[in-house]
C-alpha positions in Angstrom: 124.4 91.3 59.9 126.0 90.5 63.0 129.9 89.9 62.9 132.0 88.0 65.1 135.6 88.3 66.1 136.5 85.5 63.9 135.2 88.0 60.8 137.6 90.5 62.3 140.6 88.3 62.3 139.7 87.3 58.5 139.7 90.6 57.6 143.3 91.5 59.4 144.8 88.4 57.5 144.4 90.5 54.3 147.1 92.9 55.6 149.9 90.1 55.0 149.7 90.3 51.4 149.8 93.8 51.1 153.0 94.0 53.2 154.7 91.0 50.7 152.9 91.7 47.7 152.0 95.3 47.3 150.0 94.8 44.0 147.2 97.8 43.7 143.3 96.1 44.3 144.7 93.4 46.6 143.2 94.7 49.7 140.0 95.6 48.0 139.5 92.2 46.9 140.4 90.4 49.7 137.8 92.6 51.7 135.2 91.9 49.1 135.9 87.9 49.7 135.4 88.6 53.5 132.4 90.2 52.8 131.1 87.2 50.4 132.1 84.6 53.0 130.1 86.5 56.1 126.8 87.0 53.4 127.1 83.5 52.7 127.3 82.7 56.5 124.5 85.1 57.1 122.2 83.5 54.6 122.7 80.0 56.0 122.1 81.1 59.4 119.1 80.3 61.1 116.3 83.1 61.4 116.0 84.2 64.9 112.4 85.2 64.3 111.7 81.9 63.7 112.8 80.9 67.4 110.1 80.6 70.2 111.1 81.3 73.6 108.9 81.0 76.8 110.2 82.4 80.1 109.2 81.3 83.8 110.0 83.0 86.8 108.7 83.0 90.9 106.1 85.9 91.2 107.8 87.1 94.6 111.4 86.3 96.3 113.1 88.2 99.6 115.5 90.3 99.0 119.0 88.2 98.9 117.6 85.0 98.0 118.9 83.5 94.9 116.4 82.6 92.4 116.2 81.5 88.9 114.8 82.5 85.6 114.4 79.4 83.5 113.7 79.7 79.4 112.7 77.0 77.2 113.8 77.6 73.5 112.4 76.1 70.3 113.7 75.8 67.2 110.8 76.3 64.8 113.3 77.1 61.8 114.1 74.6 58.9 117.8 74.6 59.6 120.2 74.0 62.1 120.4 76.5 65.2 123.6 77.8 66.2 123.1 80.7 68.7 123.7 82.4 72.0 120.7 83.8 73.9 120.6 86.5 76.4 118.0 86.3 79.1 118.1 90.1 80.2 117.2 91.4 83.8 117.6 94.8 85.3 121.0 95.5 87.2 119.1 95.2 90.6 118.5 91.6 89.6 121.5 90.5 87.5 122.5 87.2 86.6 125.2 85.7 89.1 128.0 83.1 88.6 127.5 80.5 91.2 131.4 79.6 90.8 132.9 83.0 90.7 134.4 82.8 87.1 133.6 82.9 83.7 132.1 79.6 82.1 132.2 78.8 78.4 130.4 75.3 78.4 127.2 74.7 76.6 125.2 72.4 79.5 122.0 74.4 80.1 121.5 72.8 83.6 124.5 74.8 85.1 124.6 78.6 85.5 126.4 80.8 82.9 127.9 84.1 83.6 125.7 87.3 82.0 122.8 85.1 81.4 124.4 84.1 77.8 123.5 80.9 77.0 124.9 79.2 74.0 122.7 76.6 72.3 123.1 74.3 69.2 119.6 72.7 67.9 118.3 70.7 65.6 114.9 71.9 63.9 112.1 71.7 66.1 114.2 70.5 68.9 114.0 72.5 72.4 116.1 73.3 75.2 115.8 74.6 78.8 118.2 77.3 80.4 118.3 78.4 83.7 119.5 81.7 84.7 120.5 82.8 88.3 119.4 85.5 89.6 120.1 87.5 92.8 118.1 90.8 94.0 120.1 93.6 95.7 117.3 96.0 95.6 113.3 95.8 96.3 110.5 96.3 94.4 109.4 95.1 91.3 111.6 94.3 88.6 110.3 93.6 85.0 112.4 91.3 82.4 113.9 92.7 79.5 113.6 91.2 76.1 115.4 87.5 75.1 117.8 88.6 72.8 118.6 85.4 70.1 121.7 85.9 67.9 122.1 83.1 65.4 125.4 82.1 63.4 126.0 80.3 60.2 128.2 77.2 59.9 131.5 78.9 59.8 130.4 81.2 62.9 132.3 84.9 61.0 128.5 86.1 60.8 125.1 85.9 61.7 121.6 87.6 62.7 120.2 89.3 65.7 116.6 89.9 67.1 115.3 91.0 70.6 112.2 88.8 71.2 109.9 90.4 73.6 108.9 87.9 76.6 107.1 88.9 79.5 108.1 88.2 83.4 108.1 90.0 86.6 109.4 89.4 89.9 108.5 91.3 93.1 111.3 91.4 95.6 110.0 91.4 98.9 111.8 93.2 101.9 114.6 91.1 103.8 113.2 91.1 106.9 116.7 90.8 108.7 114.9 92.2 112.0 113.0 88.9 112.5 115.9 87.4 114.4 115.0 89.9 117.1 111.4 88.4 117.2 111.7 85.2 119.4 113.3 87.1 122.5 110.4 89.8 122.3 107.8 87.0 122.1 109.4 85.1 125.4 108.7 88.8 127.1 105.3 88.8 125.9 104.5 85.6 127.3 106.0 86.5 130.3 103.7 89.4 130.1 100.7 87.8 129.2 101.4 85.2 132.1 101.7 82.1 129.6 105.4 81.7 130.5 106.7 79.3 133.2 107.8 82.2 135.6 104.4 83.8 136.2 104.8 87.4 136.5 102.4 90.2 137.6 101.5 92.4 134.8 101.2 96.1 134.5 98.1 96.4 132.2 94.7 97.4 132.8 93.0 94.3 131.6 91.8 92.3 134.6 93.1 88.6 134.8 92.5 86.7 138.3 92.6 86.7 141.7 95.5 85.3 143.9 96.9 85.4 147.4 98.8 88.5 148.7 102.6 88.1 148.8 104.8 90.7 150.5 105.8 93.4 147.9 102.1 93.5 146.4 100.8 96.8 145.9 98.2 97.5 148.3 95.8 99.0 145.9 95.4 95.8 144.1 94.0 94.5 147.3 90.3 93.1 146.1 88.6 93.5 149.6 85.3 92.1 148.6 87.1 88.7 147.6 89.1 89.3 151.3 86.0 89.4 153.2 84.2 86.5 151.6 87.2 84.0 151.9 89.3 85.3 155.2 92.4 85.5 153.1 93.8 88.4 151.5 93.7 88.3 147.9 94.5 90.9 145.3 93.9 91.2 141.6 96.4 90.4 139.0 96.1 92.4 135.7 97.6 91.7 131.9 98.5 94.0 129.4 95.5 94.4 127.3 94.5 92.6 124.0 92.6 93.7 120.7 94.0 97.3 120.7 94.9 98.8 117.4 98.3 99.5 116.1 98.6 102.0 113.0 102.2 102.1 111.6 103.0 105.0 109.4 105.9 105.1 107.4 106.9 108.6 106.1 107.9 108.4 102.4 109.0 111.9 101.7 112.1 113.5 100.9 113.9 112.9 104.1 113.4 109.1 104.0 115.2 109.0 100.6 118.6 110.2 102.7 120.9 107.0 102.4 122.7 106.1 105.8 125.5 104.2 107.2 125.2 100.9 109.1 127.0 99.7 111.8 128.3 96.2 111.3 131.1 94.3 113.7 132.3 97.7 114.5 132.7 99.2 111.1 130.8 101.6 109.2 129.5 100.3 106.2 127.4 101.9 103.5 124.0 101.4 104.2 120.4 101.7 102.4 118.2 104.7 102.5 116.2 105.6 105.8 112.9 104.0 104.1 114.6 100.6 104.6 115.3 100.5 107.9 111.9 101.9 108.7 110.2 99.1 106.6 112.1 96.4 108.7 111.0 98.1 112.1 107.0 98.1 110.3 107.7 94.4 109.7 108.8 93.4 113.3 106.6 95.7 115.1 103.7 94.2 112.9 104.5 90.6 113.6 105.0 91.1 117.7 101.7 93.2 117.9 99.7 90.5 116.2 100.9 87.9 118.7 99.9 89.9 121.0 96.4 90.1 119.8 96.3 93.7 118.9 94.9 94.7 115.4 97.7 96.1 112.6 97.3 99.0 110.1 100.0 100.1 108.0 100.1 103.0 106.2 102.9 104.5 103.7 102.0 108.1 103.0 104.1 111.7 101.7 101.3 113.2 99.9 99.5 110.7 98.8 98.9 106.9 100.2 101.6 104.7 98.7 100.5 101.6 100.5 98.3 100.4 103.0 97.3 97.1 104.9 94.2 96.8 107.3 92.3 94.0 108.1 94.7 91.2 107.6 95.8 89.4 111.0 97.3 86.2 111.7 99.2 84.2 109.3 98.4 86.9 106.6 99.7 89.9 107.9 103.5 89.3 107.7 102.8 88.5 103.7 100.5 91.1 103.4 102.7 93.8 104.9 105.7 92.3 102.8 103.7 92.7 99.7 102.3 96.3 100.2 105.7 97.4 101.4 107.9 95.6 98.7 107.4 98.3 95.7 107.3 101.5 98.5 110.2 103.6 97.1 111.1 107.2 98.6 109.5 110.3 96.6 111.4 113.8 96.5 108.7 115.7 98.1 108.0 117.3 101.4 105.4 115.4 103.2 101.9 116.3 103.7 101.6 116.3 107.5 98.4 117.6 107.7 97.3 115.1 105.1 98.9 112.0 107.5 97.1 113.2 110.6 93.9 113.2 108.6 94.7 110.0 107.1 95.0 108.3 110.4 92.1 109.9 112.2 89.8 108.6 109.3 90.8 105.3 110.0 90.8 105.0 113.6 88.9 106.9 116.2 89.2 105.1 119.4 92.3 105.1 121.4 95.1 103.2 119.3 99.2 103.3 119.2 100.4 105.3 116.5 103.9 104.7 115.5 105.5 107.2 112.9 108.7 106.1 111.2 110.1 109.3 110.0 112.9 111.3 110.5 114.0 113.9 113.1 115.4 116.4 111.0 114.8 119.8 112.8 113.5 121.7 109.6 111.0 119.1 108.5 109.9 118.6 112.0 109.2 122.4 112.9 107.4 122.8 109.6 105.4 119.8 109.1 105.1 117.4 112.0 105.0 119.9 115.3 102.1 121.8 114.4 100.1 118.9 113.9 101.2 116.4 116.5 98.5 117.8 118.9 95.8 116.2 117.1 97.3 113.2 117.5 98.6 112.9 120.7 95.3 114.1 122.1 93.3 111.1 121.2 96.5 108.4 120.6 99.4 107.4 122.0 101.9 108.6 119.8 105.6 107.1 119.1 107.9 109.0 116.9 110.9 106.5 115.8 113.4 107.8 113.3 117.2 106.3 112.1 120.0 107.9 113.2 122.7 107.8 110.9 126.2 106.3 111.7 128.0 108.6 109.7 127.1 111.4 111.9 128.3 109.3 114.9 131.7 108.9 113.5 132.1 112.1 112.4 131.4 113.2 116.0 134.2 111.3 117.2 136.8 112.9 115.0 139.7 115.0 116.2 142.9 114.1 114.2 142.9 116.9 111.7 141.7 120.5 111.5 138.8 119.3 108.9 137.9 116.2 111.0 137.6 119.0 114.1 135.1 120.8 112.1 133.2 118.0 111.1 132.6 116.7 114.6 131.4 120.4 115.3 128.9 120.3 112.8 127.9 116.4 113.9 127.5 117.7 117.6 125.4 120.8 116.5 123.2 118.5 114.4 123.0 116.1 117.4 122.1 118.9 119.6 119.4 119.9 117.0 117.6 116.6 117.3 118.0 116.3 120.4 116.0 119.8 120.8 113.0 118.7 118.4 112.8 115.1 120.4 112.6 117.3 123.5 109.4 119.4 122.3 107.6 116.7 120.8 107.9 114.7 124.1 106.4 118.0 125.7 103.8 117.5 123.3 103.1 113.9 124.8 104.9 111.8 122.1 107.3 109.1 122.9 110.7 109.6 120.4 113.4 107.4 120.0 116.2 107.5 117.5 118.5 104.6 116.7 121.0 103.3 114.1 119.5 101.4 111.3 120.1 98.0 112.8 118.8 98.9 116.1 115.9 100.5 115.4 113.8 97.7 115.2 114.3 96.0 118.1 114.5 99.3 120.0 110.7 100.0 118.8 110.1 96.7 119.6 111.0 97.0 123.3 108.9 100.4 123.1 105.8 98.7 122.1 106.2 96.3 125.2 107.2 99.0 127.8 103.7 100.6 126.7 102.0 97.8 126.8 103.1 96.6 130.3 102.7 100.2 131.5 99.1 100.1 130.5 99.4 102.9 128.1 98.0 101.3 125.2 
């Protein structure tokens, strides 16, 4: 039995006779009357077990994109159904109120706050209910049971049951860094010689011959073609295509750290390091695929959490988004020896290996440094790390004694990370560290620079 606020009000009315007519047993009699009324209302309420519910949700949606959960509720009981139906979802996919205020209407075509829908159905009738949802976290989100609370004609009491109804939504990465893709593609077209402004690439793949102009590198002169034609001609080059790019996301404990993001000059609370790494991986994957390179993605800590290989063209980004959607940080130290073994087992020829990790001195010195030579000896390695905007803010504080101490600690941390980056560069790796919003474009620029220099 489930009591409503009306039952509480009805029981409270019994306090009035007690105050006006203090006769022994009046309160007990009144409570018995209220109990009888509630029992009668429960007996007349439709059984929630005789309500059938079907749920329909999209299989996947991007982070931050509104989505609807739709229910079809059918009254299979032999009496009228007066009920409240709640469509339960986890908080990271909580019901949103489009109007911003609580709604008490019964129109199923309009959104209802808190996923509660009042229904009134005759026997055998059905109704469609819509629960607007807003995903705020990546990953697989499973729906909870649909709770049906039926009420009697007096609406003072009723019955309640939780009906298990399946439902799952995969929340894909938001990919906000895609706004940087057009400008990087324009630079890539210039490098390939497909833009309106023809430029000479610095790659290692022969493109064509053209006449010598002042300023050309004399080492590019093709002497045989010059001897045949009589005019001095030079060879032009373009960045090589069909190279291999391996993007490795470190999902160990350092990727679980929450970092601040800078937006319009203010510091806001951001997500984890892994979120910024996912954005950078998506942008780099899209750019490298457009450049004609073959892209592989690996998420690893002590075991493979996600892997994308063999996808290209329009299939690559959906495959990457789907594979990385459910990847979460693991509170374990990354096994760098195993990670290097995974990379070497998948690519043997020279490739670009991008390690999206942290420049935490303790983690790098004991994990990455001892094994980085095994990668740089064969591949071009780029270590890309996410910087914390909060540390930058602390380093600028000088107003109080506490802020001075915080600034000293932040500056010392910057020096330690710079020292670690310098050692990695000595071992042949390219190192970049950027704020979360800047990591993806900075990594894309590094890729284009390496490609233009013929280092891939």
